[in-house]
Each structure stands twice: as C-alpha cells, then as structure tokens.
N, CA, C and O atoms as a GROMACS GRO file, in nm:
protein
  596
    1MET      N    1   1.638 -19.398  14.206
    1MET     CA    2   1.734 -19.453  14.114
    1MET      C    3   1.799 -19.569  14.183
    1MET      O    4   1.823 -19.568  14.303
    2GLY      N    5   1.829 -19.675  14.100
    2GLY     CA    6   1.898 -19.792  14.152
    2GLY      C    7   2.042 -19.765  14.190
    2GLY      O    8   2.095 -19.658  14.161
    3LYS      N    9   2.105 -19.861  14.254
    3LYS     CA   10   2.244 -19.844  14.290
    3LYS      C   11   2.338 -19.862  14.173
    3LYS      O   12   2.324 -19.959  14.098
    4ALA      N   13   2.430 -19.774  14.154
    4ALA     CA   14   2.526 -19.784  14.047
    4ALA      C   15   2.619 -19.902  14.073
    4ALA      O   16   2.642 -19.937  14.189
    5PRO      N   17   2.671 -19.962  13.969
    5PRO     CA   18   2.767 -20.070  13.988
    5PRO      C   19   2.889 -20.022  14.069
    5PRO      O   20   2.927 -19.905  14.065
    6ARG      N   21   2.946 -20.113  14.138
    6ARG     CA   22   3.056 -20.074  14.227
    6ARG      C   23   3.181 -20.026  14.149
    6ARG      O   24   3.243 -19.926  14.185
    7ASP      N   25   3.216 -20.098  14.045
    7ASP     CA   26   3.333 -20.060  13.970
    7ASP      C   27   3.313 -20.044  13.822
    7ASP      O   28   3.268 -20.137  13.755
    8ILE      N   29   3.344 -19.930  13.770
    8ILE     CA   30   3.336 -19.899  13.625
    8ILE      C   31   3.477 -19.862  13.585
    8ILE      O   32   3.541 -19.779  13.649
    9LYS      N   33   3.525 -19.923  13.478
    9LYS     CA   34   3.658 -19.892  13.430
    9LYS      C   35   3.660 -19.749  13.373
    9LYS      O   36   3.576 -19.713  13.290
   10TRP      N   37   3.757 -19.669  13.417
   10TRP     CA   38   3.772 -19.533  13.374
   10TRP      C   39   3.783 -19.526  13.221
   10TRP      O   40   3.718 -19.443  13.157
   11GLN      N   41   3.865 -19.613  13.164
   11GLN     CA   42   3.885 -19.613  13.017
   11GLN      C   43   3.756 -19.639  12.945
   11GLN      O   44   3.730 -19.576  12.842
   12ASP      N   45   3.672 -19.732  12.995
   12ASP     CA   46   3.540 -19.760  12.930
   12ASP      C   47   3.451 -19.639  12.936
   12ASP      O   48   3.383 -19.606  12.838
   13LEU      N   49   3.451 -19.574  13.051
   13LEU     CA   50   3.367 -19.455  13.064
   13LEU      C   51   3.417 -19.341  12.978
   13LEU      O   52   3.338 -19.269  12.918
   14LEU      N   53   3.548 -19.324  12.973
   14LEU     CA   54   3.609 -19.219  12.888
   14LEU      C   55   3.577 -19.246  12.741
   14LEU      O   56   3.547 -19.154  12.666
   15HIS      N   57   3.585 -19.372  12.702
   15HIS     CA   58   3.551 -19.410  12.560
   15HIS      C   59   3.408 -19.374  12.531
   15HIS      O   60   3.380 -19.317  12.426
   16ALA      N   61   3.316 -19.406  12.619
   16ALA     CA   62   3.174 -19.375  12.601
   16ALA      C   63   3.151 -19.223  12.597
   16ALA      O   64   3.074 -19.176  12.514
   17PHE      N   65   3.215 -19.149  12.683
   17PHE     CA   66   3.206 -19.002  12.684
   17PHE      C   67   3.256 -18.944  12.552
   17PHE      O   68   3.193 -18.855  12.496
   18THR      N   69   3.369 -18.996  12.504
   18THR     CA   70   3.424 -18.951  12.375
   18THR      C   71   3.328 -18.978  12.265
   18THR      O   72   3.308 -18.894  12.177
   19PHE      N   73   3.267 -19.098  12.266
   19PHE     CA   74   3.166 -19.133  12.162
   19PHE      C   75   3.047 -19.038  12.167
   19PHE      O   76   3.005 -18.987  12.063
   20VAL      N   77   2.994 -19.014  12.282
   20VAL     CA   78   2.880 -18.919  12.298
   20VAL      C   79   2.914 -18.782  12.240
   20VAL      O   80   2.830 -18.718  12.178
   21ASN      N   81   3.038 -18.737  12.262
   21ASN     CA   82   3.078 -18.606  12.223
   21ASN      C   83   3.140 -18.597  12.084
   21ASN      O   84   3.188 -18.490  12.045
   22SER      N   85   3.139 -18.706  12.011
   22SER     CA   86   3.194 -18.706  11.875
   22SER      C   87   3.090 -18.658  11.774
   22SER      O   88   3.116 -18.656  11.653
   23ALA      N   89   2.976 -18.620  11.822
   23ALA     CA   90   2.865 -18.568  11.733
   23ALA      C   91   2.789 -18.460  11.814
   23ALA      O   92   2.804 -18.446  11.935
   24PRO      N   93   2.707 -18.384  11.740
   24PRO     CA   94   2.622 -18.291  11.813
   24PRO      C   95   2.534 -18.362  11.917
   24PRO      O   96   2.498 -18.478  11.902
   25LYS      N   97   2.501 -18.286  12.022
   25LYS     CA   98   2.427 -18.343  12.135
   25LYS      C   99   2.299 -18.413  12.084
   25LYS      O  100   2.224 -18.356  12.005
   26GLY      N  101   2.277 -18.534  12.130
   26GLY     CA  102   2.162 -18.608  12.095
   26GLY      C  103   2.178 -18.708  11.982
   26GLY      O  104   2.094 -18.796  11.965
   27GLU      N  105   2.286 -18.696  11.902
   27GLU     CA  106   2.308 -18.789  11.790
   27GLU      C  107   2.373 -18.916  11.838
   27GLU      O  108   2.338 -19.024  11.791
   28ASN      N  109   2.464 -18.909  11.928
   28ASN     CA  110   2.527 -19.028  11.985
   28ASN      C  111   2.496 -19.035  12.133
   28ASN      O  112   2.506 -18.937  12.206
   29LEU      N  113   2.457 -19.156  12.176
   29LEU     CA  114   2.418 -19.178  12.318
   29LEU      C  115   2.497 -19.297  12.368
   29LEU      O  116   2.533 -19.389  12.294
   30ALA      N  117   2.523 -19.292  12.498
   30ALA     CA  118   2.581 -19.408  12.566
   30ALA      C  119   2.503 -19.427  12.697
   30ALA      O  120   2.475 -19.332  12.769
   31ARG      N  121   2.471 -19.550  12.725
   31ARG     CA  122   2.395 -19.577  12.847
   31ARG      C  123   2.469 -19.681  12.931
   31ARG      O  124   2.516 -19.784  12.882
   32LEU      N  125   2.477 -19.648  13.058
   32LEU     CA  126   2.542 -19.732  13.155
   32LEU      C  127   2.433 -19.808  13.230
   32LEU      O  128   2.341 -19.748  13.286
   33SER      N  129   2.446 -19.946  13.229
   33SER     CA  130   2.356 -20.028  13.305
   33SER      C  131   2.393 -20.015  13.452
   33SER      O  132   2.508 -20.036  13.490
   34LEU      N  133   2.296 -19.980  13.534
   34LEU     CA  134   2.325 -19.968  13.676
   34LEU      C  135   2.332 -20.107  13.743
   34LEU      O  136   2.382 -20.121  13.855
   35ALA      N  137   2.281 -20.208  13.674
   35ALA     CA  138   2.286 -20.343  13.729
   35ALA      C  139   2.417 -20.413  13.693
   35ALA      O  140   2.481 -20.473  13.779
   36SER      N  141   2.458 -20.406  13.570
   36SER     CA  142   2.573 -20.483  13.522
   36SER      C  143   2.698 -20.402  13.505
   36SER      O  144   2.808 -20.458  13.506
   37GLY      N  145   2.687 -20.270  13.491
   37GLY     CA  146   2.804 -20.188  13.460
   37GLY      C  147   2.843 -20.183  13.321
   37GLY      O  148   2.942 -20.116  13.288
   38GLU      N  149   2.770 -20.250  13.230
   38GLU     CA  150   2.798 -20.248  13.091
   38GLU      C  151   2.752 -20.113  13.032
   38GLU      O  152   2.656 -20.051  13.078
   39ILE      N  153   2.826 -20.072  12.926
   39ILE     CA  154   2.789 -19.950  12.858
   39ILE      C  155   2.757 -19.983  12.716
   39ILE      O  156   2.836 -20.048  12.647
   40GLU      N  157   2.641 -19.937  12.672
   40GLU     CA  158   2.596 -19.956  12.531
   40GLU      C  159   2.602 -19.823  12.462
   40GLU      O  160   2.566 -19.720  12.519
   41LEU      N  161   2.648 -19.826  12.337
   41LEU     CA  162   2.657 -19.708  12.254
   41LEU      C  163   2.547 -19.710  12.151
   41LEU      O  164   2.511 -19.816  12.098
   42HIS      N  165   2.495 -19.593  12.122
   42HIS     CA  166   2.386 -19.582  12.021
   42HIS      C  167   2.409 -19.453  11.941
   42HIS      O  168   2.446 -19.349  11.996
   43SER      N  169   2.386 -19.461  11.814
   43SER     CA  170   2.394 -19.345  11.731
   43SER      C  171   2.271 -19.339  11.643
   43SER      O  172   2.218 -19.442  11.602
   44VAL      N  173   2.227 -19.218  11.614
   44VAL     CA  174   2.111 -19.203  11.524
   44VAL      C  175   2.144 -19.259  11.388
   44VAL      O  176   2.054 -19.281  11.307
   45TRP      N  177   2.270 -19.282  11.360
   45TRP     CA  178   2.314 -19.327  11.230
   45TRP      C  179   2.322 -19.480  11.226
   45TRP      O  180   2.354 -19.536  11.120
   46THR      N  181   2.295 -19.549  11.334
   46THR     CA  182   2.298 -19.697  11.337
   46THR      C  183   2.166 -19.749  11.388
   46THR      O  184   2.080 -19.673  11.432
   47GLU      N  185   2.152 -19.879  11.381
   47GLU     CA  186   2.031 -19.946  11.430
   47GLU      C  187   2.064 -20.030  11.554
   47GLU      O  188   2.000 -20.133  11.578
   48LEU      N  189   2.163 -19.987  11.631
   48LEU     CA  190   2.203 -20.064  11.745
   48LEU      C  191   2.090 -20.092  11.844
   48LEU      O  192   2.080 -20.200  11.901
   49TRP      N  193   2.008 -19.991  11.861
   49TRP     CA  194   1.893 -20.005  11.953
   49TRP      C  195   1.761 -19.997  11.875
   49TRP      O  196   1.666 -19.933  11.919
   50ALA      N  197   1.758 -20.063  11.759
   50ALA     CA  198   1.636 -20.059  11.677
   50ALA      C  199   1.517 -20.111  11.759
   50ALA      O  200   1.530 -20.200  11.844
   51GLU      N  201   1.400 -20.054  11.731
   51GLU     CA  202   1.283 -20.087  11.811
   51GLU      C  203   1.249 -20.236  11.803
   51GLU      O  204   1.204 -20.295  11.901
   52GLU      N  205   1.269 -20.297  11.690
   52GLU     CA  206   1.238 -20.439  11.674
   52GLU      C  207   1.326 -20.530  11.760
   52GLU      O  208   1.293 -20.646  11.785
   53GLU      N  209   1.438 -20.475  11.804
   53GLU     CA  210   1.531 -20.550  11.890
   53GLU      C  211   1.470 -20.580  12.023
   53GLU      O  212   1.513 -20.673  12.091
   54GLY      N  213   1.372 -20.503  12.063
   54GLY     CA  214   1.307 -20.525  12.195
   54GLY      C  215   1.386 -20.460  12.305
   54GLY      O  216   1.436 -20.348  12.288
   55GLU      N  217   1.397 -20.525  12.417
   55GLU     CA  218   1.465 -20.469  12.534
   55GLU      C  219   1.614 -20.455  12.506
   55GLU      O  220   1.675 -20.542  12.443
   56LYS      N  221   1.672 -20.347  12.554
   56LYS     CA  222   1.814 -20.322  12.540
   56LYS      C  223   1.890 -20.433  12.609
   56LYS      O  224   1.841 -20.495  12.703
   57LYS      N  225   2.013 -20.458  12.559
   57LYS     CA  226   2.102 -20.558  12.620
   57LYS      C  227   2.127 -20.528  12.766
   57LYS      O  228   2.130 -20.619  12.849
   58THR      N  229   2.146 -20.402  12.797
   58THR     CA  230   2.180 -20.368  12.937
   58THR      C  231   2.066 -20.406  13.029
   58THR      O  232   2.090 -20.450  13.142
   59GLY      N  233   1.944 -20.390  12.984
   59GLY     CA  234   1.830 -20.425  13.071
   59GLY      C  235   1.829 -20.344  13.199
   59GLY      O  236   1.932 -20.292  13.242
   60GLY      N  237   1.713 -20.333  13.261
   60GLY     CA  238   1.702 -20.264  13.390
   60GLY      C  239   1.731 -20.113  13.378
   60GLY      O  240   1.728 -20.054  13.269
   61GLU      N  241   1.758 -20.055  13.491
   61GLU     CA  242   1.776 -19.912  13.500
   61GLU      C  243   1.914 -19.871  13.441
   61GLU      O  244   2.016 -19.935  13.464
   62THR      N  245   1.910 -19.761  13.363
   62THR     CA  246   2.033 -19.713  13.302
   62THR      C  247   2.056 -19.568  13.336
   62THR      O  248   1.966 -19.499  13.384
   63LEU      N  249   2.175 -19.523  13.311
   63LEU     CA  250   2.213 -19.382  13.331
   63LEU      C  251   2.281 -19.337  13.202
   63LEU      O  252   2.376 -19.400  13.156
   64ASP      N  253   2.233 -19.228  13.143
   64ASP     CA  254   2.294 -19.176  13.022
   64ASP      C  255   2.425 -19.110  13.053
   64ASP      O  256   2.435 -19.030  13.146
   65ILE      N  257   2.529 -19.142  12.975
   65ILE     CA  258   2.659 -19.078  12.990
   65ILE      C  259   2.636 -18.933  12.932
   65ILE      O  260   2.580 -18.916  12.824
   66PRO      N  261   2.679 -18.831  13.008
   66PRO     CA  262   2.647 -18.694  12.967
   66PRO      C  263   2.727 -18.646  12.844
   66PRO      O  264   2.837 -18.694  12.816
   67HIS      N  265   2.669 -18.551  12.773
   67HIS     CA  266   2.739 -18.478  12.669
   67HIS      C  267   2.812 -18.364  12.744
   67HIS      O  268   2.768 -18.318  12.849
   68LYS      N  269   2.926 -18.321  12.685
   68LYS     CA  270   3.002 -18.220  12.755
   68LYS      C  271   2.922 -18.092  12.783
   68LYS      O  272   2.950 -18.022  12.880
   69THR      N  273   2.825 -18.062  12.701
   69THR     CA  274   2.742 -17.944  12.728
   69THR      C  275   2.657 -17.960  12.850
   69THR      O  276   2.621 -17.861  12.915
   70ASP      N  277   2.621 -18.086  12.885
   70ASP     CA  278   2.547 -18.116  13.009
   70ASP      C  279   2.634 -18.085  13.128
   70ASP      O  280   2.582 -18.061  13.237
   71LEU      N  281   2.764 -18.085  13.112
   71LEU     CA  282   2.856 -18.064  13.219
   71LEU      C  283   2.911 -17.919  13.225
   71LEU      O  284   3.003 -17.889  13.301
   72GLY      N  285   2.853 -17.834  13.145
   72GLY     CA  286   2.894 -17.693  13.143
   72GLY      C  287   3.028 -17.671  13.070
   72GLY      O  288   3.101 -17.577  13.101
   73LEU      N  289   3.059 -17.759  12.974
   73LEU     CA  290   3.187 -17.755  12.908
   73LEU      C  291   3.180 -17.704  12.764
   73LEU      O  292   3.262 -17.742  12.680
   74GLY      N  293   3.085 -17.620  12.736
   74GLY     CA  294   3.077 -17.564  12.601
   74GLY      C  295   3.139 -17.423  12.603
   74GLY      O  296   3.257 -17.404  12.632
   75ARG      N  297   3.054 -17.329  12.572
   75ARG     CA  298   3.098 -17.186  12.560
   75ARG      C  299   3.170 -17.140  12.689
   75ARG      O  300   3.272 -17.072  12.682
   76ASP      N  301   3.117 -17.178  12.806
   76ASP     CA  302   3.179 -17.136  12.931
   76ASP      C  303   3.323 -17.181  12.945
   76ASP      O  304   3.407 -17.108  12.998
   77LEU      N  305   3.354 -17.300  12.899
   77LEU     CA  306   3.489 -17.353  12.906
   77LEU      C  307   3.579 -17.269  12.815
   77LEU      O  308   3.692 -17.236  12.852
   78VAL      N  309   3.529 -17.236  12.697
   78VAL     CA  310   3.608 -17.152  12.601
   78VAL      C  311   3.643 -17.021  12.668
   78VAL      O  312   3.759 -16.979  12.667
   79LEU      N  313   3.541 -16.955  12.726
   79LEU     CA  314   3.563 -16.828  12.788
   79LEU      C  315   3.657 -16.834  12.905
   79LEU      O  316   3.736 -16.742  12.927
   80TRP      N  317   3.650 -16.941  12.981
   80TRP     CA  318   3.737 -16.963  13.092
   80TRP      C  319   3.882 -16.971  13.043
   80TRP      O  320   3.970 -16.907  13.099
   81PHE      N  321   3.905 -17.051  12.935
   81PHE     CA  322   4.037 -17.065  12.877
   81PHE      C  323   4.088 -16.933  12.830
   81PHE      O  324   4.203 -16.897  12.858
   82VAL      N  325   4.008 -16.861  12.760
   82VAL     CA  326   4.052 -16.728  12.701
   82VAL      C  327   4.088 -16.632  12.814
   82VAL      O  328   4.188 -16.561  12.808
   83GLU      N  329   4.003 -16.632  12.918
   83GLU     CA  330   4.027 -16.542  13.032
   83GLU      C  331   4.165 -16.576  13.098
   83GLU      O  332   4.238 -16.486  13.140
   84GLU      N  333   4.198 -16.705  13.104
   84GLU     CA  334   4.322 -16.746  13.169
   84GLU      C  335   4.444 -16.726  13.078
   84GLU      O  336   4.551 -16.686  13.124
   85VAL      N  337   4.428 -16.753  12.950
   85VAL     CA  338   4.547 -16.758  12.860
   85VAL      C  339   4.564 -16.636  12.773
   85VAL      O  340   4.676 -16.587  12.757
   86ILE      N  341   4.456 -16.585  12.717
   86ILE     CA  342   4.466 -16.465  12.630
   86ILE      C  343   4.355 -16.366  12.667
   86ILE      O  344   4.263 -16.342  12.589
   87PRO      N  345   4.366 -16.310  12.789
   87PRO     CA  346   4.256 -16.225  12.841
   87PRO      C  347   4.230 -16.103  12.751
   87PRO      O  348   4.118 -16.051  12.748
   88GLU      N  349   4.328 -16.059  12.679
   88GLU     CA  350   4.305 -15.945  12.589
   88GLU      C  351   4.210 -15.978  12.473
   88GLU      O  352   4.161 -15.888  12.404
   89GLN      N  353   4.184 -16.107  12.452
   89GLN     CA  354   4.095 -16.149  12.344
   89GLN      C  355   3.957 -16.185  12.396
   89GLN      O  356   3.872 -16.225  12.317
   90LEU      N  357   3.932 -16.173  12.526
   90LEU     CA  358   3.806 -16.215  12.588
   90LEU      C  359   3.684 -16.151  12.520
   90LEU      O  360   3.590 -16.221  12.482
   91GLU      N  361   3.686 -16.024  12.506
   91GLU     CA  362   3.570 -15.955  12.447
   91GLU      C  363   3.542 -16.000  12.305
   91GLU      O  364   3.427 -16.018  12.266
   92ASP      N  365   3.651 -16.019  12.225
   92ASP     CA  366   3.633 -16.063  12.087
   92ASP      C  367   3.578 -16.205  12.083
   92ASP      O  368   3.490 -16.235  12.002
   93VAL      N  369   3.629 -16.293  12.168
   93VAL     CA  370   3.582 -16.432  12.168
   93VAL      C  371   3.440 -16.439  12.213
   93VAL      O  372   3.360 -16.514  12.156
   94ALA      N  373   3.405 -16.362  12.315
   94ALA     CA  374   3.263 -16.359  12.365
   94ALA      C  375   3.171 -16.317  12.253
   94ALA      O  376   3.061 -16.369  12.238
   95GLU      N  377   3.217 -16.221  12.174
   95GLU     CA  378   3.137 -16.175  12.059
   95GLU      C  379   3.125 -16.281  11.951
   95GLU      O  380   3.020 -16.296  11.888
   96ILE      N  381   3.238 -16.357  11.931
   96ILE     CA  382   3.234 -16.466  11.832
   96ILE      C  383   3.128 -16.568  11.870
   96ILE      O  384   3.060 -16.621  11.782
   97PHE      N  385   3.112 -16.596  12.001
   97PHE     CA  386   3.017 -16.696  12.047
   97PHE      C  387   2.873 -16.647  12.050
   97PHE      O  388   2.785 -16.717  12.101
   98GLN      N  389   2.847 -16.530  11.997
   98GLN     CA  390   2.710 -16.483  11.986
   98GLN      C  391   2.651 -16.521  11.849
   98GLN      O  392   2.534 -16.495  11.822
   99LYS      N  393   2.735 -16.581  11.762
   99LYS     CA  394   2.693 -16.608  11.624
   99LYS      C  395   2.724 -16.755  11.585
   99LYS      O  396   2.797 -16.825  11.656
  100ARG      N  397   2.669 -16.798  11.478
  100ARG     CA  398   2.692 -16.934  11.426
  100ARG      C  399   2.840 -16.945  11.380
  100ARG      O  400   2.905 -16.847  11.345
  101GLY      N  401   2.887 -17.067  11.383
  101GLY     CA  402   3.020 -17.095  11.340
  101GLY      C  403   3.127 -17.051  11.438
  101GLY      O  404   3.242 -17.031  11.401
  102ALA      N  405   3.089 -17.035  11.563
  102ALA     CA  406   3.181 -16.985  11.664
  102ALA      C  407   3.302 -17.075  11.689
  102ALA      O  408   3.414 -17.026  11.704
  103TYR      N  409   3.281 -17.205  11.694
  103TYR     CA  410   3.395 -17.291  11.724
  103TYR      C  411   3.500 -17.292  11.613
  103TYR      O  412   3.620 -17.300  11.640
  104ALA      N  413   3.457 -17.283  11.490
  104ALA     CA  414   3.549 -17.274  11.376
  104ALA      C  415   3.631 -17.142  11.388
  104ALA      O  416   3.752 -17.143  11.366
  105LYS      N  417   3.566 -17.035  11.420
  105LYS     CA  418   3.634 -16.907  11.437
  105LYS      C  419   3.728 -16.909  11.555
  105LYS      O  420   3.838 -16.854  11.550
  106PHE      N  421   3.682 -16.976  11.664
  106PHE     CA  422   3.768 -16.986  11.782
  106PHE      C  423   3.894 -17.071  11.752
  106PHE      O  424   4.005 -17.036  11.792
  107ARG      N  425   3.873 -17.184  11.680
  107ARG     CA  426   3.990 -17.264  11.644
  107ARG      C  427   4.087 -17.187  11.552
  107ARG      O  428   4.209 -17.201  11.562
  108ALA      N  429   4.032 -17.108  11.463
  108ALA     CA  430   4.118 -17.027  11.373
  108ALA      C  431   4.202 -16.926  11.458
  108ALA      O  432   4.319 -16.902  11.429
  109LEU      N  433   4.140 -16.872  11.558
  109LEU     CA  434   4.210 -16.778  11.652
  109LEU      C  435   4.318 -16.855  11.725
  109LEU      O  436   4.430 -16.805  11.737
  110LEU      N  437   4.288 -16.977  11.776
  110LEU     CA  438   4.387 -17.056  11.846
  110LEU      C  439   4.506 -17.089  11.755
  110LEU      O  440   4.622 -17.079  11.796
  111GLU      N  441   4.476 -17.128  11.632
  111GLU     CA  442   4.585 -17.153  11.533
  111GLU      C  443   4.675 -17.034  11.512
  111GLU      O  444   4.798 -17.044  11.510
  112GLU      N  445   4.609 -16.921  11.497
  112GLU     CA  446   4.678 -16.793  11.470
  112GLU      C  447   4.769 -16.758  11.590
  112GLU      O  448   4.878 -16.705  11.571
  113GLU      N  449   4.723 -16.788  11.714
  113GLU     CA  450   4.797 -16.756  11.836
  113GLU      C  451   4.895 -16.868  11.875
  113GLU      O  452   4.977 -16.851  11.965
  114GLY      N  453   4.884 -16.982  11.804
  114GLY     CA  454   4.975 -17.095  11.839
  114GLY      C  455   4.931 -17.164  11.967
  114GLY      O  456   5.016 -17.216  12.040
  115LEU      N  457   4.803 -17.166  11.996
  115LEU     CA  458   4.752 -17.221  12.122
  115LEU      C  459   4.669 -17.346  12.110
  115LEU      O  460   4.602 -17.383  12.206
  116MET      N  461   4.670 -17.413  11.999
  116MET     CA  462   4.583 -17.530  11.982
  116MET      C  463   4.617 -17.642  12.084
  116MET      O  464   4.528 -17.697  12.149
  117GLN      N  465   4.748 -17.674  12.098
  117GLN     CA  466   4.787 -17.778  12.189
  117GLN      C  467   4.750 -17.745  12.333
  117GLN      O  468   4.704 -17.831  12.409
  118GLN      N  469   4.771 -17.616  12.369
  118GLN     CA  470   4.736 -17.573  12.507
  118GLN      C  471   4.585 -17.583  12.527
  118GLN      O  472   4.540 -17.622  12.635
  119TRP      N  473   4.506 -17.550  12.428
  119TRP     CA  474   4.360 -17.563  12.436
  119TRP      C  475   4.320 -17.704  12.454
  119TRP      O  476   4.239 -17.736  12.542
  120TYR      N  477   4.376 -17.793  12.370
  120TYR     CA  478   4.337 -17.937  12.380
  120TYR      C  479   4.369 -17.994  12.518
  120TYR      O  480   4.288 -18.069  12.575
  121LEU      N  481   4.480 -17.961  12.571
  121LEU     CA  482   4.519 -18.007  12.707
  121LEU      C  483   4.422 -17.949  12.812
  121LEU      O  484   4.374 -18.021  12.900
  122PHE      N  485   4.395 -17.823  12.803
  122PHE     CA  486   4.301 -17.754  12.895
  122PHE      C  487   4.162 -17.818  12.887
  122PHE      O  488   4.098 -17.846  12.988
  123GLU      N  489   4.118 -17.841  12.766
  123GLU     CA  490   3.982 -17.901  12.744
  123GLU      C  491   3.979 -18.046  12.796
  123GLU      O  492   3.882 -18.086  12.861
  124LYS      N  493   4.082 -18.123  12.769
  124LYS     CA  494   4.085 -18.262  12.817
  124LYS      C  495   4.083 -18.268  12.969
  124LYS      O  496   4.005 -18.343  13.026
  125GLN      N  497   4.168 -18.188  13.036
  125GLN     CA  498   4.170 -18.185  13.180
  125GLN      C  499   4.036 -18.146  13.240
  125GLN      O  500   3.992 -18.207  13.338
  126ALA      N  501   3.969 -18.044  13.183
  126ALA     CA  502   3.841 -17.997  13.235
  126ALA      C  503   3.736 -18.103  13.213
  126ALA      O  504   3.653 -18.128  13.301
  127GLU      N  505   3.737 -18.169  13.093
  127GLU     CA  506   3.637 -18.276  13.069
  127GLU      C  507   3.653 -18.392  13.166
  127GLU      O  508   3.555 -18.443  13.220
  128GLU      N  509   3.778 -18.434  13.188
  128GLU     CA  510   3.802 -18.549  13.278
  128GLU      C  511   3.762 -18.516  13.418
  128GLU      O  512   3.702 -18.599  13.486
  129GLN      N  513   3.792 -18.396  13.464
  129GLN     CA  514   3.753 -18.356  13.595
  129GLN      C  515   3.599 -18.348  13.611
  129GLN      O  516   3.544 -18.392  13.711
  130ALA      N  517   3.534 -18.292  13.512
  130ALA     CA  518   3.389 -18.282  13.517
  130ALA      C  519   3.321 -18.424  13.510
  130ALA      O  520   3.220 -18.449  13.576
  131LEU      N  521   3.380 -18.513  13.432
  131LEU     CA  522   3.329 -18.651  13.423
  131LEU      C  523   3.347 -18.720  13.557
  131LEU      O  524   3.257 -18.792  13.601
  132LYS      N  525   3.459 -18.702  13.622
  132LYS     CA  526   3.484 -18.766  13.750
  132LYS      C  527   3.384 -18.711  13.858
  132LYS      O  528   3.334 -18.785  13.942
  133GLU      N  529   3.357 -18.579  13.850
  133GLU     CA  530   3.258 -18.520  13.944
  133GLU      C  531   3.121 -18.576  13.916
  133GLU      O  532   3.046 -18.603  14.010
  134TRP      N  533   3.085 -18.595  13.792
  134TRP     CA  534   2.956 -18.652  13.749
  134TRP      C  535   2.948 -18.793  13.807
  134TRP      O  536   2.842 -18.832  13.857
  135CYS      N  537   3.054 -18.868  13.803
  135CYS     CA  538   3.054 -19.004  13.858
  135CYS      C  539   3.028 -19.000  14.007
  135CYS      O  540   2.946 -19.075  14.060
  136ALA      N  541   3.100 -18.911  14.076
  136ALA     CA  542   3.081 -18.898  14.223
  136ALA      C  543   2.938 -18.863  14.255
  136ALA      O  544   2.878 -18.919  14.347
  137GLU      N  545   2.881 -18.767  14.177
  137GLU     CA  546   2.744 -18.728  14.203
  137GLU      C  547   2.644 -18.842  14.183
  137GLU      O  548   2.538 -18.846  14.247
  138ASN      N  549   2.679 -18.935  14.093
  138ASN     CA  550   2.587 -19.046  14.061
  138ASN      C  551   2.625 -19.179  14.128
  138ASN      O  552   2.570 -19.285  14.097
  139GLY      N  553   2.720 -19.170  14.221
  139GLY     CA  554   2.756 -19.288  14.300
  139GLY      C  555   2.831 -19.390  14.217
  139GLY      O  556   2.823 -19.508  14.248
  140ILE      N  557   2.902 -19.351  14.114
  140ILE     CA  558   2.977 -19.441  14.029
  140ILE      C  559   3.116 -19.447  14.078
  140ILE      O  560   3.182 -19.344  14.090
  141SER      N  561   3.164 -19.569  14.106
  141SER     CA  562   3.302 -19.590  14.150
  141SER      C  563   3.388 -19.624  14.030
  141SER      O  564   3.357 -19.716  13.954
  142LEU      N  565   3.498 -19.550  14.012
  142LEU     CA  566   3.585 -19.569  13.900
  142LEU      C  567   3.706 -19.659  13.933
  142LEU      O  568   3.761 -19.654  14.043
  143VAL      N  569   3.743 -19.741  13.837
  143VAL     CA  570   3.865 -19.821  13.848
  143VAL      C  571   3.963 -19.768  13.744
  143VAL      O  572   3.930 -19.759  13.625
  144GLU      N  573   4.080 -19.732  13.788
  144GLU     CA  574   4.185 -19.681  13.701
  144GLU      C  575   4.248 -19.802  13.627
  144GLU      O  576   4.230 -19.916  13.668
  145PRO      N  577   4.322 -19.774  13.519
  145PRO     CA  578   4.387 -19.886  13.442
  145PRO      C  579   4.472 -19.981  13.525
  145PRO      O  580   4.482 -20.100  13.493
  146ASP      N  581   4.534 -19.929  13.633
  146ASP     CA  582   4.621 -20.013  13.716
  146ASP      C  583   4.540 -20.096  13.816
  146ASP      O  584   4.596 -20.170  13.896
  147GLY      N  585   4.405 -20.080  13.810
  147GLY     CA  586   4.320 -20.161  13.899
  147GLY      C  587   4.280 -20.088  14.026
  147GLY      O  588   4.201 -20.141  14.104
  148SER      N  589   4.333 -19.969  14.050
  148SER     CA  590   4.298 -19.893  14.172
  148SER      C  591   4.171 -19.814  14.151
  148SER      O  592   4.141 -19.770  14.041
  149ALA      N  593   4.097 -19.797  14.259
  149ALA     CA  594   3.970 -19.723  14.249
  149ALA      C  595   3.994 -19.577  14.274
  149ALA      O  596   3.900 -19.498  14.270
   0.00000   0.00000   0.00000
C-alpha cells in the first residue's frame, strides 16, 4: 500500500464516515486518495463515479472509509451499551438482535427507558474512537479543527 497523506482533516474524515453510514453497508462509499488526501463520495443512487467518467478524480491508490460494521460497531456496540447501562435488559436485547427489525425494537426500548440521548452519545464516542484507531492502523495523520495533529 502507498503512503497515506500526512494530514487529513478530522472533520472531512468524519463527514465521509457519516456519509458511508447514512445507508446500509455498500450503498454509500467514500474513498480517500493516498496521494492527495482528497475524499470522494459515491452512492449507488448517484452517478458520481459513472463508468463513462473514466478514472476517478482522486486517481492513484485509494483507501475506502470503513462502514461502522467494519469497525465492530453494530450489534456488539448495542450489547456493550446495554450491559453497561441496563444490564437487566441484556438477555432481552440479545434476543431482539436474533431477528429482523432489531434496531427499531432497540430504539423503542431506549425511548421507553428514556435512554436515547445517552445511547447517541455512547455511539458517537465509540465511533469516533474506532475511526481514530482505524486511522492509526492505516498510517493516517489527523488534523483537528484548531490545526493540531
């Protein structure tokens, strides 16, 4: 693999990660150019990377921005949260995640328990930590909004 760009803006990376995760896995993609540091977004619903366009704008070697499920942030994250916050519900939630529609049922439980905000904060912190670890594993240097790395 080529060398990752030295500095990638955290907000740009976070925006791309959010885009990738705004749809089921594989529907939205974001690619980071290892040469330029530019990030291109692609959705199955657009023609941003249409075949007739030829070579992608980023050119050269790219790295796909991961979906949260690639980072272990799906069912396991839910169970971790439940174990920490409402351990008495762990068995029920684990059972919910054995069937279709699990996230809707989980969100209904969170609403009922008054835990939606706590879940969103927990999820956001876990996603940001996992994304920063992914960057470190891939040699990507992050620049925070204040310009510090």
